[in-house]
PDB file of N, H, CA, C and O in Angstrom:
ATOM      1  N   MET A   1     103.775 123.780  21.186  1.00  0.00           N
ATOM      2  CA  MET A   1     102.364 123.557  21.409  1.00  0.00           C
ATOM      3  C   MET A   1     101.622 123.904  20.123  1.00  0.00           C
ATOM      4  O   MET A   1     101.940 124.883  19.448  1.00  0.00           O
ATOM      5  N   SER A   2     100.667 123.114  19.814  1.00  0.00           N
ATOM      6  H   SER A   2     100.409 122.319  20.363  1.00  0.00           H
ATOM      7  CA  SER A   2      99.899 123.296  18.592  1.00  0.00           C
ATOM      8  C   SER A   2      98.878 124.413  18.756  1.00  0.00           C
ATOM      9  O   SER A   2      98.414 124.689  19.862  1.00  0.00           O
ATOM     10  N   ASN A   3      98.535 125.050  17.644  1.00  0.00           N
ATOM     11  H   ASN A   3      98.912 124.826  16.745  1.00  0.00           H
ATOM     12  CA  ASN A   3      97.505 126.075  17.655  1.00  0.00           C
ATOM     13  C   ASN A   3      96.128 125.492  17.370  1.00  0.00           C
ATOM     14  O   ASN A   3      95.150 126.234  17.283  1.00  0.00           O
ATOM     15  N   ASP A   4      96.038 124.173  17.223  1.00  0.00           N
ATOM     16  H   ASP A   4      96.833 123.570  17.293  1.00  0.00           H
ATOM     17  CA  ASP A   4      94.760 123.527  16.969  1.00  0.00           C
ATOM     18  C   ASP A   4      93.860 123.677  18.194  1.00  0.00           C
ATOM     19  O   ASP A   4      94.303 123.569  19.338  1.00  0.00           O
ATOM     20  N   VAL A   5      92.595 123.929  17.917  1.00  0.00           N
ATOM     21  H   VAL A   5      92.235 124.017  16.988  1.00  0.00           H
ATOM     22  CA  VAL A   5      91.624 124.062  19.003  1.00  0.00           C
ATOM     23  C   VAL A   5      91.088 122.688  19.339  1.00  0.00           C
ATOM     24  O   VAL A   5      90.590 121.970  18.472  1.00  0.00           O
ATOM     25  N   GLU A   6      91.195 122.328  20.613  1.00  0.00           N
ATOM     26  H   GLU A   6      91.599 122.911  21.318  1.00  0.00           H
ATOM     27  CA  GLU A   6      90.646 121.057  21.071  1.00  0.00           C
ATOM     28  C   GLU A   6      89.376 121.348  21.849  1.00  0.00           C
ATOM     29  O   GLU A   6      89.275 122.364  22.536  1.00  0.00           O
ATOM     30  N   HIS A   7      88.417 120.457  21.737  1.00  0.00           N
ATOM     31  H   HIS A   7      88.499 119.632  21.179  1.00  0.00           H
ATOM     32  CA  HIS A   7      87.152 120.625  22.445  1.00  0.00           C
ATOM     33  C   HIS A   7      87.133 119.698  23.646  1.00  0.00           C
ATOM     34  O   HIS A   7      87.446 118.512  23.543  1.00  0.00           O
ATOM     35  N   TYR A   8      86.763 120.256  24.781  1.00  0.00           N
ATOM     36  H   TYR A   8      86.509 121.220  24.865  1.00  0.00           H
ATOM     37  CA  TYR A   8      86.728 119.506  26.030  1.00  0.00           C
ATOM     38  C   TYR A   8      85.294 119.435  26.526  1.00  0.00           C
ATOM     39  O   TYR A   8      84.551 120.414  26.450  1.00  0.00           O
ATOM     40  N   SER A   9      84.913 118.283  27.028  1.00  0.00           N
ATOM     41  H   SER A   9      85.516 117.488  27.089  1.00  0.00           H
ATOM     42  CA  SER A   9      83.566 118.129  27.562  1.00  0.00           C
ATOM     43  C   SER A   9      83.461 118.694  28.976  1.00  0.00           C
ATOM     44  O   SER A   9      82.374 119.076  29.408  1.00  0.00           O
ATOM     45  N   ASP A  10      84.569 118.750  29.696  1.00  0.00           N
ATOM     46  H   ASP A  10      85.453 118.439  29.345  1.00  0.00           H
ATOM     47  CA  ASP A  10      84.591 119.271  31.057  1.00  0.00           C
ATOM     48  C   ASP A  10      84.969 120.756  31.021  1.00  0.00           C
ATOM     49  O   ASP A  10      86.048 121.097  30.536  1.00  0.00           O
ATOM     50  N   PRO A  11      84.108 121.640  31.520  1.00  0.00           N
ATOM     51  CA  PRO A  11      84.422 123.077  31.481  1.00  0.00           C
ATOM     52  C   PRO A  11      85.715 123.429  32.207  1.00  0.00           C
ATOM     53  O   PRO A  11      86.419 124.350  31.794  1.00  0.00           O
ATOM     54  N   GLN A  12      86.040 122.707  33.290  1.00  0.00           N
ATOM     55  H   GLN A  12      85.468 121.959  33.625  1.00  0.00           H
ATOM     56  CA  GLN A  12      87.283 122.991  34.005  1.00  0.00           C
ATOM     57  C   GLN A  12      88.489 122.677  33.142  1.00  0.00           C
ATOM     58  O   GLN A  12      89.464 123.429  33.149  1.00  0.00           O
ATOM     59  N   GLU A  13      88.442 121.575  32.396  1.00  0.00           N
ATOM     60  H   GLU A  13      87.651 120.964  32.391  1.00  0.00           H
ATOM     61  CA  GLU A  13      89.541 121.230  31.499  1.00  0.00           C
ATOM     62  C   GLU A  13      89.678 122.272  30.395  1.00  0.00           C
ATOM     63  O   GLU A  13      90.790 122.619  29.998  1.00  0.00           O
ATOM     64  N   ALA A  14      88.560 122.763  29.907  1.00  0.00           N
ATOM     65  H   ALA A  14      87.656 122.481  30.230  1.00  0.00           H
ATOM     66  CA  ALA A  14      88.589 123.786  28.871  1.00  0.00           C
ATOM     67  C   ALA A  14      89.213 125.071  29.402  1.00  0.00           C
ATOM     68  O   ALA A  14      89.979 125.726  28.695  1.00  0.00           O
ATOM     69  N   MET A  15      88.889 125.439  30.649  1.00  0.00           N
ATOM     70  H   MET A  15      88.267 124.907  31.223  1.00  0.00           H
ATOM     71  CA  MET A  15      89.450 126.643  31.248  1.00  0.00           C
ATOM     72  C   MET A  15      90.961 126.514  31.411  1.00  0.00           C
ATOM     73  O   MET A  15      91.705 127.444  31.100  1.00  0.00           O
ATOM     74  N   ILE A  16      91.409 125.366  31.895  1.00  0.00           N
ATOM     75  H   ILE A  16      90.805 124.611  32.148  1.00  0.00           H
ATOM     76  CA  ILE A  16      92.846 125.134  32.071  1.00  0.00           C
ATOM     77  C   ILE A  16      93.553 125.160  30.716  1.00  0.00           C
ATOM     78  O   ILE A  16      94.627 125.747  30.585  1.00  0.00           O
ATOM     79  N   ALA A  17      92.956 124.527  29.717  1.00  0.00           N
ATOM     80  H   ALA A  17      92.083 124.050  29.823  1.00  0.00           H
ATOM     81  CA  ALA A  17      93.546 124.530  28.379  1.00  0.00           C
ATOM     82  C   ALA A  17      93.665 125.954  27.843  1.00  0.00           C
ATOM     83  O   ALA A  17      94.662 126.296  27.206  1.00  0.00           O
ATOM     84  N   GLN A  18      92.658 126.783  28.097  1.00  0.00           N
ATOM     85  H   GLN A  18      91.848 126.505  28.615  1.00  0.00           H
ATOM     86  CA  GLN A  18      92.695 128.174  27.636  1.00  0.00           C
ATOM     87  C   GLN A  18      93.824 128.932  28.317  1.00  0.00           C
ATOM     88  O   GLN A  18      94.544 129.683  27.660  1.00  0.00           O
ATOM     89  N   PHE A  19      93.994 128.747  29.633  1.00  0.00           N
ATOM     90  H   PHE A  19      93.409 128.137  30.167  1.00  0.00           H
ATOM     91  CA  PHE A  19      95.098 129.399  30.335  1.00  0.00           C
ATOM     92  C   PHE A  19      96.435 128.969  29.745  1.00  0.00           C
ATOM     93  O   PHE A  19      97.314 129.800  29.515  1.00  0.00           O
ATOM     94  N   LEU A  20      96.585 127.669  29.501  1.00  0.00           N
ATOM     95  H   LEU A  20      95.871 126.995  29.688  1.00  0.00           H
ATOM     96  CA  LEU A  20      97.854 127.169  28.978  1.00  0.00           C
ATOM     97  C   LEU A  20      98.125 127.678  27.572  1.00  0.00           C
ATOM     98  O   LEU A  20      99.268 127.988  27.236  1.00  0.00           O
ATOM     99  N   MET A  21      97.098 127.767  26.755  1.00  0.00           N
ATOM    100  H   MET A  21      96.169 127.515  27.028  1.00  0.00           H
ATOM    101  CA  MET A  21      97.264 128.258  25.392  1.00  0.00           C
ATOM    102  C   MET A  21      97.664 129.727  25.378  1.00  0.00           C
ATOM    103  O   MET A  21      98.401 130.167  24.495  1.00  0.00           O
ATOM    104  N   ASN A  22      97.178 130.486  26.360  1.00  0.00           N
ATOM    105  H   ASN A  22      96.580 130.129  27.077  1.00  0.00           H
ATOM    106  CA  ASN A  22      97.476 131.918  26.424  1.00  0.00           C
ATOM    107  C   ASN A  22      98.718 132.219  27.258  1.00  0.00           C
ATOM    108  O   ASN A  22      99.050 133.381  27.491  1.00  0.00           O
ATOM    109  N   SER A  23      99.391 131.182  27.699  1.00  0.00           N
ATOM    110  H   SER A  23      99.121 130.238  27.509  1.00  0.00           H
ATOM    111  CA  SER A  23     100.609 131.313  28.511  1.00  0.00           C
ATOM    112  C   SER A  23     100.381 132.138  29.771  1.00  0.00           C
ATOM    113  O   SER A  23     101.240 132.923  30.172  1.00  0.00           O
ATOM    114  N   ASP A  24      99.237 131.959  30.384  1.00  0.00           N
ATOM    115  H   ASP A  24      98.539 131.321  30.059  1.00  0.00           H
ATOM    116  CA  ASP A  24      98.917 132.647  31.627  1.00  0.00           C
ATOM    117  C   ASP A  24      99.283 131.765  32.812  1.00  0.00           C
ATOM    118  O   ASP A  24      98.445 131.513  33.677  1.00  0.00           O
ATOM    119  N   GLY A  25     100.498 131.305  32.861  1.00  0.00           N
ATOM    120  H   GLY A  25     101.180 131.511  32.159  1.00  0.00           H
ATOM    121  CA  GLY A  25     100.927 130.396  33.918  1.00  0.00           C
ATOM    122  C   GLY A  25     100.829 130.993  35.299  1.00  0.00           C
ATOM    123  O   GLY A  25     100.446 130.304  36.245  1.00  0.00           O
ATOM    124  N   ASP A  26     101.172 132.282  35.438  1.00  0.00           N
ATOM    125  H   ASP A  26     101.483 132.842  34.670  1.00  0.00           H
ATOM    126  CA  ASP A  26     101.111 132.916  36.755  1.00  0.00           C
ATOM    127  C   ASP A  26      99.682 132.983  37.266  1.00  0.00           C
ATOM    128  O   ASP A  26      99.430 132.721  38.442  1.00  0.00           O
ATOM    129  N   GLU A  27      98.756 133.330  36.402  1.00  0.00           N
ATOM    130  H   GLU A  27      98.961 133.543  35.446  1.00  0.00           H
ATOM    131  CA  GLU A  27      97.356 133.417  36.817  1.00  0.00           C
ATOM    132  C   GLU A  27      96.816 132.032  37.185  1.00  0.00           C
ATOM    133  O   GLU A  27      96.086 131.882  38.165  1.00  0.00           O
ATOM    134  N   LEU A  28      97.181 131.030  36.396  1.00  0.00           N
ATOM    135  H   LEU A  28      97.774 131.152  35.600  1.00  0.00           H
ATOM    136  CA  LEU A  28      96.752 129.668  36.701  1.00  0.00           C
ATOM    137  C   LEU A  28      97.342 129.209  38.032  1.00  0.00           C
ATOM    138  O   LEU A  28      96.654 128.567  38.825  1.00  0.00           O
ATOM    139  N   THR A  29      98.595 129.529  38.279  1.00  0.00           N
ATOM    140  H   THR A  29      99.154 130.051  37.635  1.00  0.00           H
ATOM    141  CA  THR A  29      99.234 129.172  39.546  1.00  0.00           C
ATOM    142  C   THR A  29      98.510 129.829  40.714  1.00  0.00           C
ATOM    143  O   THR A  29      98.288 129.189  41.742  1.00  0.00           O
ATOM    144  N   ASP A  30      98.139 131.102  40.567  1.00  0.00           N
ATOM    145  H   ASP A  30      98.320 131.622  39.731  1.00  0.00           H
ATOM    146  CA  ASP A  30      97.412 131.804  41.628  1.00  0.00           C
ATOM    147  C   ASP A  30      96.079 131.116  41.932  1.00  0.00           C
ATOM    148  O   ASP A  30      95.700 130.972  43.094  1.00  0.00           O
ATOM    149  N   ILE A  31      95.370 130.692  40.882  1.00  0.00           N
ATOM    150  H   ILE A  31      95.678 130.809  39.938  1.00  0.00           H
ATOM    151  CA  ILE A  31      94.089 130.012  41.062  1.00  0.00           C
ATOM    152  C   ILE A  31      94.286 128.679  41.777  1.00  0.00           C
ATOM    153  O   ILE A  31      93.528 128.335  42.684  1.00  0.00           O
ATOM    154  N   LEU A  32      95.310 127.929  41.362  1.00  0.00           N
ATOM    155  H   LEU A  32      95.926 128.209  40.625  1.00  0.00           H
ATOM    156  CA  LEU A  32      95.559 126.628  41.978  1.00  0.00           C
ATOM    157  C   LEU A  32      95.992 126.762  43.428  1.00  0.00           C
ATOM    158  O   LEU A  32      95.586 125.962  44.271  1.00  0.00           O
ATOM    159  N   VAL A  33      96.806 127.758  43.729  1.00  0.00           N
ATOM    160  H   VAL A  33      97.136 128.408  43.045  1.00  0.00           H
ATOM    161  CA  VAL A  33      97.236 127.989  45.114  1.00  0.00           C
ATOM    162  C   VAL A  33      96.034 128.363  45.974  1.00  0.00           C
ATOM    163  O   VAL A  33      95.906 127.872  47.095  1.00  0.00           O
ATOM    164  N   ALA A  34      95.160 129.215  45.473  1.00  0.00           N
ATOM    165  H   ALA A  34      95.265 129.613  44.562  1.00  0.00           H
ATOM    166  CA  ALA A  34      93.962 129.602  46.221  1.00  0.00           C
ATOM    167  C   ALA A  34      93.074 128.383  46.475  1.00  0.00           C
ATOM    168  O   ALA A  34      92.505 128.243  47.557  1.00  0.00           O
ATOM    169  N   ALA A  35      92.956 127.506  45.483  1.00  0.00           N
ATOM    170  H   ALA A  35      93.418 127.620  44.604  1.00  0.00           H
ATOM    171  CA  ALA A  35      92.144 126.296  45.651  1.00  0.00           C
ATOM    172  C   ALA A  35      92.753 125.388  46.713  1.00  0.00           C
ATOM    173  O   ALA A  35      92.029 124.809  47.524  1.00  0.00           O
ATOM    174  N   LEU A  36      94.071 125.260  46.714  1.00  0.00           N
ATOM    175  H   LEU A  36      94.659 125.730  46.055  1.00  0.00           H
ATOM    176  CA  LEU A  36      94.732 124.439  47.739  1.00  0.00           C
ATOM    177  C   LEU A  36      94.551 125.042  49.129  1.00  0.00           C
ATOM    178  O   LEU A  36      94.311 124.316  50.094  1.00  0.00           O
ATOM    179  N   GLU A  37      94.664 126.356  49.234  1.00  0.00           N
ATOM    180  H   GLU A  37      94.859 126.946  48.451  1.00  0.00           H
ATOM    181  CA  GLU A  37      94.462 127.008  50.528  1.00  0.00           C
ATOM    182  C   GLU A  37      93.048 126.759  51.041  1.00  0.00           C
ATOM    183  O   GLU A  37      92.852 126.487  52.225  1.00  0.00           O
ATOM    184  N   ASP A  38      92.056 126.853  50.140  1.00  0.00           N
ATOM    185  H   ASP A  38      92.216 127.074  49.178  1.00  0.00           H
ATOM    186  CA  ASP A  38      90.675 126.560  50.537  1.00  0.00           C
ATOM    187  C   ASP A  38      90.528 125.112  50.995  1.00  0.00           C
ATOM    188  O   ASP A  38      89.860 124.836  51.992  1.00  0.00           O
ATOM    189  N   ALA A  39      91.148 124.199  50.271  1.00  0.00           N
ATOM    190  H   ALA A  39      91.691 124.423  49.462  1.00  0.00           H
ATOM    191  CA  ALA A  39      91.053 122.778  50.620  1.00  0.00           C
ATOM    192  C   ALA A  39      91.669 122.525  51.994  1.00  0.00           C
ATOM    193  O   ALA A  39      91.095 121.802  52.808  1.00  0.00           O
ATOM    194  N   PHE A  40      92.832 123.116  52.252  1.00  0.00           N
ATOM    195  H   PHE A  40      93.298 123.704  51.590  1.00  0.00           H
ATOM    196  CA  PHE A  40      93.471 122.929  53.564  1.00  0.00           C
ATOM    197  C   PHE A  40      92.656 123.573  54.679  1.00  0.00           C
ATOM    198  O   PHE A  40      92.586 123.035  55.784  1.00  0.00           O
ATOM    199  N   ARG A  41      92.039 124.718  54.400  1.00  0.00           N
ATOM    200  H   ARG A  41      92.096 125.154  53.502  1.00  0.00           H
ATOM    201  CA  ARG A  41      91.189 125.373  55.398  1.00  0.00           C
ATOM    202  C   ARG A  41      90.002 124.476  55.739  1.00  0.00           C
ATOM    203  O   ARG A  41      89.667 124.297  56.910  1.00  0.00           O
ATOM    204  N   ILE A  42      89.371 123.915  54.711  1.00  0.00           N
ATOM    205  H   ILE A  42      89.643 124.060  53.760  1.00  0.00           H
ATOM    206  CA  ILE A  42      88.222 123.028  54.925  1.00  0.00           C
ATOM    207  C   ILE A  42      88.640 121.786  55.704  1.00  0.00           C
ATOM    208  O   ILE A  42      87.943 121.362  56.625  1.00  0.00           O
ATOM    209  N   LEU A  43      89.776 121.207  55.334  1.00  0.00           N
ATOM    210  H   LEU A  43      90.343 121.552  54.586  1.00  0.00           H
ATOM    211  CA  LEU A  43      90.268 120.035  56.069  1.00  0.00           C
ATOM    212  C   LEU A  43      90.545 120.376  57.529  1.00  0.00           C
ATOM    213  O   LEU A  43      90.237 119.592  58.427  1.00  0.00           O
ATOM    214  N   GLY A  44      91.125 121.543  57.759  1.00  0.00           N
ATOM    215  H   GLY A  44      91.375 122.180  57.030  1.00  0.00           H
ATOM    216  CA  GLY A  44      91.387 121.968  59.132  1.00  0.00           C
ATOM    217  C   GLY A  44      90.113 122.134  59.934  1.00  0.00           C
ATOM    218  O   GLY A  44      90.055 121.755  61.104  1.00  0.00           O
ATOM    219  N   GLU A  45      89.083 122.703  59.304  1.00  0.00           N
ATOM    220  H   GLU A  45      89.130 123.011  58.354  1.00  0.00           H
ATOM    221  CA  GLU A  45      87.796 122.860  59.984  1.00  0.00           C
ATOM    222  C   GLU A  45      87.179 121.499  60.291  1.00  0.00           C
ATOM    223  O   GLU A  45      86.632 121.289  61.373  1.00  0.00           O
ATOM    224  N   GLU A  46      87.270 120.582  59.337  1.00  0.00           N
ATOM    225  H   GLU A  46      87.714 120.753  58.458  1.00  0.00           H
ATOM    226  CA  GLU A  46      86.723 119.242  59.548  1.00  0.00           C
ATOM    227  C   GLU A  46      87.475 118.512  60.651  1.00  0.00           C
ATOM    228  O   GLU A  46      86.870 117.804  61.455  1.00  0.00           O
ATOM    229  N   PHE A  47      88.788 118.683  60.691  1.00  0.00           N
ATOM    230  H   PHE A  47      89.280 119.259  60.038  1.00  0.00           H
ATOM    231  CA  PHE A  47      89.597 118.031  61.722  1.00  0.00           C
ATOM    232  C   PHE A  47      89.208 118.530  63.108  1.00  0.00           C
ATOM    233  O   PHE A  47      89.119 117.746  64.052  1.00  0.00           O
ATOM    234  N   GLN A  48      88.974 119.844  63.230  1.00  0.00           N
ATOM    235  H   GLN A  48      89.047 120.481  62.463  1.00  0.00           H
ATOM    236  CA  GLN A  48      88.575 120.414  64.517  1.00  0.00           C
ATOM    237  C   GLN A  48      87.190 119.925  64.924  1.00  0.00           C
ATOM    238  O   GLN A  48      86.924 119.741  66.111  1.00  0.00           O
ATOM    239  N   THR A  49      86.314 119.716  63.960  1.00  0.00           N
ATOM    240  H   THR A  49      86.531 119.866  62.995  1.00  0.00           H
ATOM    241  CA  THR A  49      84.962 119.241  64.244  1.00  0.00           C
ATOM    242  C   THR A  49      84.993 117.810  64.767  1.00  0.00           C
ATOM    243  O   THR A  49      84.210 117.447  65.644  1.00  0.00           O
ATOM    244  N   ILE A  50      85.900 116.997  64.226  1.00  0.00           N
ATOM    245  H   ILE A  50      86.537 117.292  63.513  1.00  0.00           H
ATOM    246  CA  ILE A  50      85.999 115.588  64.610  1.00  0.00           C
ATOM    247  C   ILE A  50      86.569 115.451  66.011  1.00  0.00           C
ATOM    248  O   ILE A  50      86.126 114.591  66.773  1.00  0.00           O
ATOM    249  N   HIS A  51      87.549 116.287  66.369  1.00  0.00           N
ATOM    250  H   HIS A  51      87.908 116.985  65.750  1.00  0.00           H
ATOM    251  CA  HIS A  51      88.215 116.141  67.669  1.00  0.00           C
ATOM    252  C   HIS A  51      87.631 117.050  68.664  1.00  0.00           C
ATOM    253  O   HIS A  51      88.065 117.066  69.816  1.00  0.00           O
TER     254      HIS A  51
END
């Protein structure tokens, strides 16, 4: 991986790039898992509302 700094217009992309550059894979995985859990919780709530 290059040490060149890339500029991102999307703050989320910049945050992910920073995690990857710092080799914080475990922390990034924890964030992504939490986001998926939230998404599934929201979908479950929406499903219950529909039925």
